[in-house]
C-alpha positions as semicolon CSV with decimal commas, in nm:
position;residue;x (nm);y (nm);z (nm)
1;M;1,837;0,130;0,078
2;R;1,920;0,127;-0,265
3;K;2,109;0,448;-0,244
4;L;2,344;0,308;0,054
5;L;2,416;0,006;-0,138
6;F;2,518;0,198;-0,480
7;L;2,763;0,416;-0,225
8;C;2,894;0,102;-0,054
9;G;2,994;-0,029;-0,434
10;T;3,102;0,242;-0,528
11;I;3,354;0,294;-0,261
12;L;3,457;-0,113;-0,319
13;C;3,508;-0,005;-0,658
14;L;3,724;0,254;-0,603
15;S;3,941;0,056;-0,350
16;I;3,954;-0,225;-0,621
17;T;4,103;-0,002;-0,860
18;A;4,366;0,176;-0,582
19;A;4,465;-0,194;-0,535
20;A;4,481;-0,297;-0,910
21;Q;4,733;0,012;-0,967
22;D;4,977;-0,073;-0,684
23;V;4,982;-0,414;-0,837
24;T;5,049;-0,326;-1,173
25;A;5,337;-0,070;-1,070
26;S;5,496;-0,326;-0,863
27;L;5,500;-0,577;-1,199
28;D;5,628;-0,280;-1,404
29;E;5,929;-0,226;-1,159
30;S;6,045;-0,593;-1,129
31;S;6,001;-0,641;-1,551
32;P;6,373;-0,615;-1,656
33;A;6,344;-0,465;-2,015
34;S;6,165;-0,169;-1,858
35;E;6,291;0,194;-1,716
36;P;6,354;0,266;-1,367
37;A;5,999;0,445;-1,303
38;A;5,966;0,741;-1,098
39;A;5,989;0,683;-0,702
40;P;5,641;0,650;-0,590
41;I;5,487;0,850;-0,295
42;S;5,614;0,690;0,004
43;L;5,347;0,611;0,254
44;G;5,581;0,384;0,450
45;V;5,474;0,113;0,641
46;I;5,157;0,105;0,801
47;D;5,276;0,398;1,108
48;R;4,903;0,434;1,255
49;T;4,849;0,704;1,529
50;P;4,634;0,546;1,835
51;W;4,380;0,827;1,773
52;Q;4,158;0,974;1,506
53;L;3,930;1,294;1,524
54;E;3,672;1,331;1,281
55;V;3,432;1,642;1,243
56;G;3,206;1,673;0,924
57;Y;2,895;1,748;0,767
58;Q;2,622;1,492;0,754
59;Y;2,304;1,444;0,553
60;Q;2,060;1,212;0,722
61;H;1,721;1,031;0,571
62;L;1,498;0,862;0,877
63;K;1,167;0,739;0,827
64;P;1,061;0,692;1,213
65;L;0,687;0,701;1,331
66;G;0,534;0,713;1,001
67;L;0,722;1,076;0,911
68;A;0,985;1,136;0,650
69;V;1,277;1,340;0,811
70;H;1,537;1,501;0,627
71;T;1,819;1,682;0,816
72;N;2,126;1,871;0,732
73;G;2,386;1,864;1,003
74;F;2,718;1,779;1,165
75;H;2,885;1,477;1,302
76;T;3,222;1,402;1,521
77;D;3,372;1,100;1,599
78;V;3,677;0,957;1,792
79;T;3,823;0,642;1,722
80;R;4,120;0,478;1,929
81;Y;4,285;0,226;1,744
82;L;4,396;-0,121;1,918
83;N;4,585;-0,239;1,652
84;D;4,678;-0,131;1,291
85;W;4,333;-0,204;1,155
86;I;4,047;-0,251;1,441
87;G;3,956;0,012;1,708
88;V;3,674;0,150;1,926
89;E;3,493;0,448;1,795
90;G;3,225;0,717;1,950
91;V;3,047;0,904;1,754
92;A;2,761;1,239;1,767
93;V;2,557;1,285;1,507
94;M;2,326;1,621;1,526
95;G;2,073;1,723;1,232
96;F;1,853;2,012;1,171
97;G;1,568;1,950;0,909
98;H;1,196;1,901;0,848
99;T;0,953;1,666;0,806
100;S;0,818;1,604;0,466
101;T;0,473;1,349;0,533
102;T;0,269;1,590;0,711
103;P;0,048;1,893;0,555
104;I;0,251;2,128;0,751
105;S;0,613;2,074;0,727
106;T;0,761;2,066;1,097
107;P;1,060;2,149;1,197
108;T;1,270;1,866;1,324
109;K;1,627;1,774;1,510
110;T;1,778;1,448;1,520
111;L;2,060;1,306;1,748
112;F;2,245;1,019;1,772
113;V;2,492;0,927;2,035
114;G;2,694;0,579;2,033
115;G;2,982;0,398;1,965
116;G;3,099;0,052;1,825
117;L;3,382;-0,083;1,611
118;H;3,577;0,036;1,353
119;S;3,795;-0,135;1,119
120;A;4,045;-0,010;0,827
121;I;4,157;-0,188;0,552
122;Y;4,510;-0,053;0,484
123;V;4,586;-0,126;0,098
124;G;4,939;0,053;0,035
125;T;4,783;0,364;-0,142
126;R;4,633;0,709;-0,019
127;F;4,327;0,544;-0,008
128;E;4,214;0,386;0,331
129;P;3,811;0,207;0,304
130;W;3,686;0,096;0,673
131;V;3,373;-0,013;0,818
132;H;3,204;0,040;1,121
133;G;2,916;-0,064;1,335
134;L;2,757;0,168;1,607
135;V;2,475;0,138;1,866
136;G;2,324;0,436;2,068
137;L;2,068;0,652;2,189
138;E;1,864;0,803;1,898
139;H;1,667;1,101;1,949
140;I;1,403;1,255;1,723
141;R;1,205;1,633;1,816
142;T;0,951;1,714;1,590
143;A;0,613;1,793;1,743
144;V;0,667;1,573;2,012
145;S;0,997;1,418;2,128
146;N;1,133;1,042;2,129
147;S;1,412;0,866;2,216
148;G;1,482;0,508;2,153
149;L;1,747;0,265;2,049
150;G;1,962;0,298;1,729
151;F;2,204;0,205;1,564
152;M;2,448;0,269;1,232
153;G;2,625;0,075;0,997
154;G;2,847;0,118;0,686
155;G;3,164;0,244;0,587
156;G;3,372;0,486;0,379
157;L;3,698;0,617;0,222
158;D;4,005;0,810;0,369
159;Y;4,168;0,963;0,129
160;K;4,541;1,034;0,275
161;L;4,638;1,426;0,230
162;N;4,916;1,379;0,459
163;P;5,021;1,121;0,718
164;R;4,812;1,330;0,962
165;L;4,522;1,491;0,802
166;F;4,289;1,293;0,606
167;W;3,982;1,363;0,346
168;R;3,706;1,132;0,446
169;I;3,344;1,005;0,268
170;Q;3,101;0,787;0,418
171;G;2,765;0,594;0,381
172;D;2,572;0,489;0,654
173;F;2,235;0,258;0,695
174;V;2,060;0,387;1,034
175;G;1,798;0,192;1,203
176;T;1,604;0,332;1,499
177;R;1,328;0,170;1,709
178;F;1,043;0,390;1,876
179;N;0,714;0,235;2,032
180;S;0,817;-0,112;1,976
181;F;0,863;-0,100;1,602
182;M;1,165;-0,074;1,360
183;H;1,252;0,224;1,126
184;D;1,526;0,248;0,888
185;G;1,667;0,507;0,684
186;Y;2,044;0,639;0,553
187;S;2,292;0,902;0,586
188;I;2,563;1,030;0,399
189;G;2,892;1,265;0,476
190;T;3,217;1,411;0,433
191;G;3,454;1,541;0,659
192;I;3,814;1,590;0,781
193;V;4,013;1,332;0,992
194;L;4,290;1,431;1,234
195;N;4,525;1,151;1,334
196;F;4,731;1,216;1,666
C-alpha cells in the first residue's frame, strides 16, 4: 500500500510540475521586456479521439487466501470516451508467477476482467494524468482454483509521443474477495496507447 501511495504522489508531483511550466511560459510571453519565445510544440485544443486501446506489461502483488502471489504478465484495455475527459473502460489483466509463502513455491496464474470509469485530466502539455476505478472478476489458480469479486483503483500518466500514440505508466490498488474475506494488493505497469 505504501508503494502505491508513493507512486500516486510521484505522478501528482510530475503533473503539477508540468502545469507550472506552462504557467511560467505564458507569463514570459506576456512580459513586454522579453524577447519572442520560440514557438512551443502545439498540441492544439482537446482533440480527443473517442477510442483508446492500450497493451502493456503488468506486475502484480496479491495476498489472497493467506498466500503472497507475485505475477508478471500483460494487460490490455479499451476506453470509449463519452466527452473530452470521461470514458468507459474495459480491461483484462493476465499474470504468471508463483507464491512465496508456502514451503514449496507454487506456479500461479491470475486473471482480472472488469470495467468501470476512466477520467483523463487535460493540462495542455504532453503529459496527461488520469484515474480509473474498475470492478470485475478475479480468478487465481495456484494448487487450487478460486474466483471472486475483484476491483482495481488507481491512475497513471500518459506521455504524448504524437497525437495518436501515447506511452503510459500506471499504478493500482487491487482488491479481491475470496471465501467471504477481502484481500488486497497492488499492481504497476507500462504500455503503449493507440488513439483512434
